[in-house]
C-alpha positions in Angstrom: 33.2 36.7 -1.7 34.4 33.2 -0.9 38.1 32.5 0.1 38.8 31.1 -3.5 38.2 34.6 -4.9 40.7 36.1 -2.6 43.5 33.6 -2.6 45.9 33.1 -5.5 48.0 29.8 -6.0 51.0 29.9 -8.2 51.9 26.3 -9.0 54.9 27.1 -11.0 56.7 29.1 -8.1 54.8 27.5 -5.3 53.5 30.7 -3.8 50.2 31.1 -1.8 49.1 34.9 -1.9 46.3 37.2 -1.9 44.5 37.7 -5.1 45.2 40.7 -7.1 41.7 42.1 -6.7 40.6 40.7 -3.2 38.0 41.8 -0.9 38.8 43.0 2.6 37.6 39.8 4.2 39.7 38.3 7.0 39.7 34.5 7.0 40.8 32.0 9.6 43.9 30.1 9.1 41.7 27.0 9.2 39.6 28.1 6.4 42.7 28.7 4.3 43.9 25.3 5.2 40.5 23.9 4.4 40.4 25.6 1.1 43.9 24.3 0.1 43.1 20.8 1.1 39.9 21.0 -0.9 41.8 22.4 -3.9 44.6 19.9 -3.9 42.3 16.9 -3.6 41.3 17.0 -7.2 42.6 14.3 -9.4 44.1 16.9 -11.8 46.4 18.1 -8.8 47.2 15.0 -7.4 50.8 15.3 -8.8 51.3 18.6 -7.0 52.7 18.5 -3.3 50.2 19.8 -0.7 51.1 23.2 0.5 49.9 22.9 4.1 49.3 20.6 7.1 47.4 20.9 10.3 48.8 19.9 13.5 45.9 21.3 15.7 42.9 23.5 15.0 45.2 26.6 15.6 48.5 25.4 14.5 49.5 24.9 10.9 52.6 24.4 8.7 53.4 25.5 5.3 55.2 22.3 3.8 57.0 21.1 0.8 58.6 24.4 0.1 55.4 26.4 -0.6 55.8 29.9 0.2 53.0 32.0 1.8 53.1 35.7 1.2 52.8 38.4 4.0 50.0 40.1 1.9 47.9 37.0 2.7 49.0 36.5 6.4 47.8 40.0 7.2 44.2 38.9 6.4 44.3 35.7 8.4 43.5 35.0 12.0 42.7 32.1 14.5 45.9 30.2 14.1 49.7 30.3 13.9 51.7 29.3 10.9 55.2 27.9 10.7 57.1 26.7 7.5 59.1 23.5 6.6 61.1 23.7 3.5 62.4 27.2 3.4 66.0 26.2 4.7 68.5 26.0 1.8 65.6 26.8 -0.5 64.3 30.4 0.2 67.0 33.1 0.7 66.3 36.5 2.3 68.5 39.4 1.0 68.6 42.9 2.3 69.7 45.5 -0.4 71.4 49.0 -0.2 73.1 51.2 -2.6 70.9 52.9 -5.2 67.7 50.9 -4.5 64.7 50.7 -6.9 62.2 48.1 -5.6 60.1 45.5 -7.5 56.4 45.7 -7.6 53.7 42.9 -8.0 54.4 42.3 -11.8 57.9 41.2 -10.6 56.6 38.3 -8.6 57.7 35.0 -10.2 60.4 36.7 -12.3 64.0 35.8 -12.3 66.2 37.6 -9.9 69.7 38.2 -11.4 73.0 38.2 -9.5 75.7 40.0 -11.5 74.0 39.0 -14.8 73.4 35.4 -13.6 69.8 34.2 -12.9 69.5 32.6 -9.4 65.9 32.2 -8.8 62.3 33.5 -8.7 61.3 36.5 -6.6 58.7 35.3 -4.0 58.1 38.5 -2.1 59.4 41.8 -1.2 59.5 44.6 1.4 60.5 48.0 -0.3 60.4 49.6 3.3 63.0 47.3 4.6 64.6 46.9 1.2 64.3 43.2 1.4 63.8 40.5 -1.3 62.6 36.8 -0.6 64.1 34.6 -3.5 63.8 30.9 -4.2 67.4 30.0 -4.7 66.8 26.3 -4.3 70.1 25.5 -2.7 72.3 26.3 0.3 74.4 28.8 -1.8 74.3 32.2 -0.5 74.0 35.4 -2.4 77.3 37.3 -1.6 77.6 40.5 -0.1 77.8 43.5 -2.6 76.4 41.5 -5.4 74.7 43.7 -8.0 70.9 42.6 -8.1 68.3 43.2 -10.6 65.2 41.3 -11.8 65.3 39.8 -15.4 68.1 42.3 -15.9 65.9 45.3 -15.5 67.8 48.2 -14.4 64.7 49.7 -13.2 64.6 47.2 -10.3 68.1 46.9 -8.7 70.2 47.3 -5.5 73.4 46.0 -4.0 73.4 43.0 -1.5 73.9 44.5 2.1 75.6 41.3 3.3 75.3 37.8 2.5 71.7 36.4 2.1 70.2 34.2 4.8 68.1 31.1 4.6 65.9 29.4 7.0 62.3 28.8 8.4 59.8 31.3 9.3 57.0 31.5 12.0 53.9 33.6 12.1 52.5 33.6 15.6 48.9 34.4 16.5 48.4 37.1 19.2 44.9 38.2 20.0 43.7 40.7 22.5 41.0 40.4 25.2 39.9 42.1 28.2 37.6 45.4 28.9 38.5 48.2 27.0 36.9 51.5 26.6 35.4 52.2 23.2 37.6 51.0 20.2 41.2 52.2 20.8 43.6 51.9 18.0 45.9 49.2 19.5 49.5 49.0 18.3 52.5 46.7 18.4 56.1 47.2 18.9 58.7 44.5 17.9 62.3 44.9 18.8 61.6 48.5 19.7 60.2 49.3 16.4 56.5 50.0 15.6 54.8 47.5 13.3 52.9 49.2 10.7 49.4 48.2 11.4 47.0 46.6 9.0 44.3 45.6 11.5 41.2 47.6 12.5 40.7 49.5 15.8 39.5 47.6 18.8 40.4 44.1 19.8 42.6 42.2 17.2 43.4 38.7 16.1 46.4 38.7 13.8 49.5 37.0 12.6 52.9 38.5 13.2 56.3 37.3 12.0 58.3 36.1 14.8 61.0 34.1 13.1 62.9 34.7 9.9 65.5 32.8 8.3 65.5 30.3 11.4 66.5 33.5 13.6 63.9 34.5 16.3 63.0 38.4 16.1 63.6 39.7 19.4 63.2 36.3 21.1 59.5 36.1 19.7 58.5 39.0 22.2 56.2 41.9 21.3 54.5 44.6 23.2 51.0 45.4 22.5 49.7 49.0 23.5 46.4 50.5 24.0 47.1 54.3 24.9 44.4 56.8 24.0 44.7 60.2 25.5 42.1 60.6 28.0 42.0 57.1 29.1 44.1 55.0 31.6 46.6 53.3 29.5 47.3 49.5 29.1 50.1 47.4 27.6 51.3 43.8 27.7 54.6 42.1 26.8 54.3 38.7 25.6 56.7 36.2 24.2 54.7 34.4 21.5 54.5 30.6 21.1 55.4 29.0 17.9 52.1 27.2 17.7 48.4 28.1 18.5 47.0 31.3 19.8 48.4 33.7 22.2 46.1 35.8 24.4 47.2 39.3 25.1 45.0 40.8 28.1 44.4 44.5 28.1 42.1 46.9 29.9 41.4 50.5 29.4 39.1 52.9 31.1 38.3 56.8 31.1 40.8 58.6 33.0 39.1 61.3 35.2 42.3 63.2 35.7 43.0 63.5 32.0 40.0 65.4 30.7 41.8 68.4 29.3 41.7 69.1 25.6 44.8 67.6 24.0 45.8 70.9 22.3 45.8 72.7 25.7 48.0 70.0 27.2 50.4 70.3 24.2 50.8 73.9 25.1 51.7 73.1 28.6 54.7 71.3 27.6 56.1 73.5 24.6 54.3 76.9 25.3 56.2 80.1 24.8 56.3 81.2 28.5 55.6 78.0 30.6 57.2 74.6 29.6 57.0 71.3 31.4 60.1 69.4 30.6 61.7 66.0 31.2 65.4 65.1 31.4 67.3 62.0 32.1 70.8 61.3 33.8 71.8 57.6 33.9 75.4 58.1 33.8 75.7 59.8 37.3 72.1 60.0 38.3 70.3 63.0 39.8 70.9 63.6 43.4 67.9 64.8 45.4 67.0 65.0 49.0 63.2 65.0 49.4 63.7 66.2 53.0 62.4 63.1 54.7 65.6 62.7 56.8 67.1 60.0 54.7 69.4 62.4 53.0 70.4 62.4 49.2 68.9 59.7 47.0 69.6 59.0 43.3 66.9 59.4 40.6 67.1 58.7 36.8 64.6 61.1 35.5 63.8 64.9 36.4 60.4 66.5 35.5 60.6 70.4 35.6 57.0 71.4 36.5 58.0 74.9 35.9 55.6 76.1 38.6 52.5 74.6 37.0 50.4 72.2 39.0 51.1 68.5 39.2 47.7 68.0 37.8 49.0 69.8 34.6 52.2 67.8 34.9 50.3 64.5 35.0 48.4 65.2 31.8 51.6 66.3 30.1 53.1 62.8 31.0 50.0 61.3 29.6 50.4 63.4 26.5 54.2 62.4 26.1 53.3 58.6 26.2 50.1 58.6 24.2 49.5 56.9 20.9 51.1 58.9 18.1 53.2 60.7 20.6 56.5 61.3 18.8 58.1 62.4 22.0 61.5 61.0 22.4 62.2 59.6 25.8 65.3 57.9 26.9 65.6 54.5 28.6 68.3 52.7 30.5 71.9 53.8 30.5 72.7 53.3 27.0 71.4 56.6 25.6 68.6 54.8 23.8 65.7 56.8 22.9 62.2 55.5 22.1 59.1 57.1 20.9 56.9 58.1 24.0 54.0 55.9 22.8 56.2 52.8 23.5 57.8 54.3 26.8 57.3 51.9 29.7 59.9 52.9 32.3 63.2 54.6 33.0 65.0 51.3 33.6 64.0 47.8 32.5 64.7 46.5 36.0 61.9 48.6 37.4 58.3 47.6 37.6 56.1 49.3 35.1 53.2 51.5 35.8 50.9 50.4 33.2 48.1 53.0 33.4 50.5 55.8 33.1 54.3 55.2 32.7 55.5 58.3 34.6 53.1 57.6 37.6 49.4 57.9 38.6 47.5 60.8 39.9 44.9 60.2 42.5 43.2 62.4 45.3 45.2 65.5 44.0 48.5 63.7 44.4 51.1 62.4 41.9 52.4 59.1 42.7 55.6 59.0 40.6 57.0 55.9 39.0 60.4 54.5 40.2 63.4 56.8 39.4 61.5 59.9 38.9 61.3 63.2 40.7 59.9 66.9 40.3 61.5 70.2 40.4 60.1 73.7 40.4 56.8 72.8 42.0 53.9 74.9 42.1 53.3 76.5 45.4 50.2 74.5 46.2 52.0 71.2 45.4 54.7 71.0 48.2 53.2 67.9 49.7 51.4 66.6 46.6 53.5 63.8 45.4 55.2 60.6 46.3 58.6 59.4 44.9 60.2 56.1 44.6 64.1 56.4 44.4 66.4 54.3 42.2 66.9 51.8 44.9 63.2 51.3 45.0 62.6 53.0 48.3 59.2 55.1 48.6 59.9 58.7 49.6 57.2 60.9 51.0 58.0 64.7 51.4 57.8 66.1 54.9 55.4 69.0 55.8 56.6 71.2 52.9 54.4 74.3 52.7 54.7 77.1 50.3 54.9 80.9 50.5 53.0 82.3 47.7 52.2 85.9 46.6 49.5 86.3 44.0 48.1 89.4 42.2 51.4 90.6 40.9 52.8 91.2 37.3 55.9 90.5 35.7 58.5 93.2 37.0 57.1 93.6 40.4 59.6 93.3 43.2 58.3 90.9 45.8 59.7 90.1 49.3 58.4 88.0 52.2 60.3 88.5 55.5 59.8 87.3 59.1 58.1 89.9 61.3 59.5 91.4 64.5 56.1 90.8 66.1 52.5 89.8 64.8 51.1 92.5 62.8 54.0 94.9 63.3 54.8 95.2 59.5 58.5 95.5 60.4 61.0 93.3 59.1 63.1 91.2 61.8 66.7 92.2 60.8 68.2 90.5 63.9 66.8 87.0 63.1 70.3 85.5 63.4 73.6 86.5 64.9 76.7 85.8 63.0 79.1 83.3 64.5 82.9 84.5 64.2 84.5 85.8 61.2 83.1 84.4 57.9 85.1 81.7 55.9 85.9 81.8 52.2 82.4 81.4 50.6 80.7 80.8 53.8 78.6 82.7 56.3 77.9 81.0 59.7 75.2 82.0 62.0 75.2 81.1 65.8 72.3 78.5 65.7 71.5 75.6 63.4 69.6 76.9 60.3 65.9 76.0 60.7 64.3 73.7 58.2 61.8 76.3 57.2 64.6 78.1 55.3 64.4 78.0 51.6 67.0 75.7 50.2 68.4 78.4 48.0 67.9 82.1 48.3 69.3 85.2 49.9 70.9 86.0 53.1 71.2 89.7 54.0 74.0 90.6 56.4 73.5 93.7 58.7 77.0 95.2 59.5 77.7 97.0 62.7 77.1 100.3 61.1 73.6 99.3 59.9 74.6 98.9 56.2 73.3 95.8 54.6 74.8 93.5 51.8 72.6 90.8 50.3 74.4 87.4 49.2 72.8 84.8 47.1 73.2 81.3 48.8 73.3 78.1 46.8 72.8 75.8 49.8 73.0 75.5 53.5 74.1 72.8 56.1 74.2 73.1 59.8 74.8 76.6 60.6 76.7 77.4 57.3 75.3 79.2 54.1 77.2 78.5 51.1 77.9 82.0 49.1 80.4 83.5 47.1 82.7 85.6 49.4 86.3 86.2 48.1 87.6 87.2 51.6 86.6 87.4 55.4 84.4 90.4 55.8 82.8 90.1 59.0 84.0 89.7 62.5 80.9 87.9 63.9 79.3 90.7 65.8 77.0 91.4 63.0 73.3 90.1 62.4 71.6 88.6 59.6 68.2 87.8 58.1 66.8 85.5 55.4 63.8 86.4 53.4 61.4 83.6 52.4 60.8 85.3 49.1 63.1 87.9 47.6 62.7 88.3 43.9 61.4 90.0 40.9 58.3 88.5 39.4 58.1 86.9 36.0 54.6 86.1 36.1 51.4 86.6 38.0 52.5 84.9 41.1 55.7 84.1 43.0 56.0 80.9 45.0 58.7 79.4 47.4 58.1 75.5 47.8 61.4 74.3 49.5 60.5 75.3 53.0 59.5 72.5 55.7 57.0 73.7 58.3 58.5 73.8 61.8 56.2 76.2 63.7 54.0 79.2 62.9 56.0 82.3 61.8 54.7 86.0 61.6 55.7 87.4 58.4 55.2 90.7 56.4 54.8 90.7 52.7 55.9 93.7 50.6 55.4 94.3 46.8 56.7 97.4 45.2 57.4 98.8 41.7 57.4 102.4 40.7 54.0 103.4 39.4 51.9 101.6 41.9 51.5 102.4 45.5 53.7 100.3 47.7 51.8 97.2 49.1 52.3 95.7 52.5 50.4 93.1 54.6 51.1 91.0 57.7 50.2 87.4 58.0 51.1 84.0 59.6 52.9 81.0 58.0 51.2 77.9 59.3 51.1 74.1 58.9 49.1 75.0 55.5 51.6 77.5 54.2 51.0 81.1 53.6 49.5 83.1 50.7 48.8 86.7 50.0 47.4 88.6 47.2 48.8 92.0 46.3 46.7 94.9 45.6 48.2 97.1 42.7 47.0 100.5 43.1 48.0 103.1 40.6 50.3 105.9 42.2 48.7 108.9 40.5 51.5 111.2 41.7 54.2 109.2 40.1 55.7 110.5 36.8 58.4 109.0 34.7 
């Protein structure tokens, strides 16, 4: 179809719009301009004011108060359009109350303000409950005015504030660059997604960036290309008022994000294993990576829930993909945004464009600024790099894990330091106590070594050989922080700290907070009534320690 068949001209109300029965053809703004100039050069229309002028091949102006509807601008490309003549002529009114919106049949009809006709309806947006009315003067429509069209009670609403008047700008962004396939690119303006009308792949569109002479978010938009399984791309651009605006984007397949989306979804909301994200901007998270620099501040905590960081990475991609819906927090104002538009924890941080939470390469997660991990899988004690809130890169020391596999939920699992290589005996004289214990503290006679779990259990052996296990929440220097209400020990006692000391809740048990200092001979024990006790010796080295239990049924056990 020709453009004449797709464009409608309302000479009475000075409206240029899309025809009632149009094709899906997209025309250049120049094609619209040329068509209008060709139409208005006829002798029979010499008495009409021209609706459009051209400043450059890609910059145009609606003039003489002619109004262009958005149902037409959404089918234009190749240039920007601004207006001249809307000020003190076209008014924009947002409505609330019991709202019943107009339809196409109401275009050009008189809008009524408390029974008084004030001007023709030029356009409407029922989603935003917004009407565009040719008032023809600077007189505003007052707040709380009861509005209708031709007095029709079926189209009504109350003015939610005074009307505004002023000029409009439709800028012209277009995308370019190397992209994988035809991703559905999407646009956020003022932190809100623009409902797309354009096709997948590269686009060339017109977007309103000024209304009522007020810039919408300083004319800035963010364009995203984020298809799950690809390295993402986005670009923040402040659109100029005239001409075209290039938006460079680039996407490619992500070799670390190849798992089926349904599987990844289960990793982050499964019934038994859940990868989760949380934020703390008010006081920030305090975390010591163990690199000797002490506690540092972080905004965002990702709980790996003992899943691999490769899984965590794919979950982070899932949270930030197109159509995500995951609500993620940004900055310190408790502002949450759809994950598909998430860029960084704080706007002062440099974004990681290809994956907002960080990248994954060579089996290692390089986290974005302000993000750290807890509850790592045993194999990932060193498989990450952090950037704290201050912008300093933090690499973990030689964290090496203790892991016992081959168990089931309910098995009791313990790994102890051994008295000698292969002895199978627990070293219960690992430490000597130093004097009487203070309130909530047990002190040993030496500095606690770095290959001690950051939280765990210390077992005190009394002079009579009896033992009491205390859970410690932290340690520093020679002191373990425990819950002890009184002085219970003289200092002549001994103590030992298991590396693992717990009841399994799954198929393996890991401890990932120990820093390798030197080789340790260890003994592993797994017990639960109904299987034969399992015990094995091994060595904790610079690459960690792992053992696999053998669960042999105890044929003599009866309940």
